[in-house]
C-alpha positions in Angstrom: 6.8 71.2 -123.9 5.3 74.7 -123.2 2.0 74.7 -121.0 0.1 77.5 -119.9 -1.8 77.4 -116.5 -4.7 79.9 -115.7 -6.4 80.7 -112.6 -8.2 83.4 -110.9 -11.8 83.1 -112.6 -14.8 82.8 -110.7 -18.3 84.6 -110.2 -18.9 88.2 -109.5 -21.9 90.4 -109.5 -21.9 93.1 -112.3 -19.5 96.0 -111.6 -17.3 93.5 -109.6 -13.6 92.6 -110.4 -11.4 89.7 -111.1 -7.6 88.8 -111.7 -6.7 86.0 -113.9 -3.1 84.9 -114.1 -1.6 82.7 -116.5 1.9 80.8 -115.7 3.6 79.3 -118.6 5.9 76.5 -118.2 8.9 75.8 -120.5 8.5 79.2 -122.3 11.0 81.8 -122.5 10.0 85.6 -121.5 12.3 87.5 -123.9 10.8 88.2 -127.4 7.3 87.1 -127.0 3.5 87.6 -127.6 1.2 86.3 -125.0 -2.6 87.3 -124.8 -6.4 86.6 -123.4 -9.2 85.3 -125.4 -12.6 84.4 -124.4 -15.4 82.3 -125.5 -18.9 82.4 -124.5 -21.6 79.9 -125.2 -22.5 79.8 -129.1 -19.9 82.4 -129.9 -16.8 82.4 -131.5 -13.4 82.6 -129.6 -12.3 86.4 -129.4 -9.1 88.0 -128.4 -9.4 90.2 -125.2 -5.9 91.7 -124.6 -2.6 90.8 -125.5 1.1 91.8 -124.9 3.9 91.9 -127.4 7.5 92.4 -125.7 10.9 92.3 -127.3 14.0 94.5 -128.0 13.2 96.4 -124.6 9.7 97.6 -125.8 6.3 96.3 -124.7 3.4 97.0 -126.2 -0.4 96.4 -125.1 -3.5 95.7 -126.9 -7.0 95.3 -125.8 -10.3 94.8 -127.9 -12.6 97.8 -127.9 -15.2 96.1 -125.8 -12.8 95.9 -122.7 -10.8 98.9 -123.3 -10.8 101.1 -120.1 -11.9 98.2 -117.8 -9.1 95.6 -118.4 -5.6 95.6 -118.1 -3.0 93.0 -119.1 0.4 93.0 -117.6 3.1 90.8 -117.0 5.7 90.0 -114.1 8.9 88.6 -115.6 10.3 87.9 -112.6 7.3 85.6 -111.4 7.0 84.5 -115.2 3.5 85.1 -115.0 0.9 87.3 -117.3 -2.3 88.7 -115.7 -5.7 90.0 -116.9 -7.1 92.7 -114.3 -10.9 92.7 -115.1 -12.8 95.9 -113.6 -16.1 97.0 -113.9 -17.4 93.6 -115.2 -20.5 93.2 -117.1 -22.9 90.2 -117.6 -21.8 90.2 -121.2 -18.1 89.3 -120.1 -19.3 86.1 -119.3 -17.2 83.5 -120.7 -14.4 80.9 -120.8 -11.0 82.7 -120.5 -8.1 81.4 -122.1 -4.5 82.3 -121.9 -2.5 82.1 -125.2 1.0 82.3 -126.4 2.7 82.5 -130.0 5.8 80.5 -130.8 8.9 81.6 -128.7 10.7 84.4 -130.4 7.9 85.9 -132.3 7.5 89.5 -131.6 4.6 90.8 -133.3 3.6 94.2 -132.3 1.1 95.1 -135.3 -1.9 94.7 -132.9 -4.3 92.7 -131.0 -3.3 88.9 -130.9 -5.0 87.0 -133.4 -6.1 83.4 -133.3 -4.2 82.5 -136.1 -0.9 83.9 -134.3 -1.3 81.4 -131.2 0.8 78.4 -130.7 0.0 77.5 -127.2 -3.4 77.7 -125.5 -4.2 77.1 -121.7 -7.1 74.9 -120.5 -9.3 77.9 -119.6 -10.8 79.5 -116.5 -14.7 80.4 -116.2 -15.8 83.9 -115.7 -19.3 84.4 -114.7 -20.7 87.9 -114.1 -24.4 88.2 -113.0 -26.4 91.1 -113.2 
């Protein structure tokens, strides 16, 4: 059974940085789509960044609100996906979720959608104070 375990959330002041990690167990890093979503209180869950990798090519996608500030990456040797978040703003405050599509799915059409998510992590809280 696939499980996604996130870590790295916390509280920072505006302008600070955090790095989130996601370690999937029981999931094969070959052709895959993985990403990060977030949900603030009273708001819908939204895509933040995602990776589509397969056939020797990797694509990275970002929501407009985080472009230039967040970086998604993967370390296949460590079987880990990261979300480096810089220049954090109070508006980035949310629960952040790691997500993965079904194994073998390699959709490089754009930012991962909620509809394509097969597995969710438990979430890690990010709080940015002004």
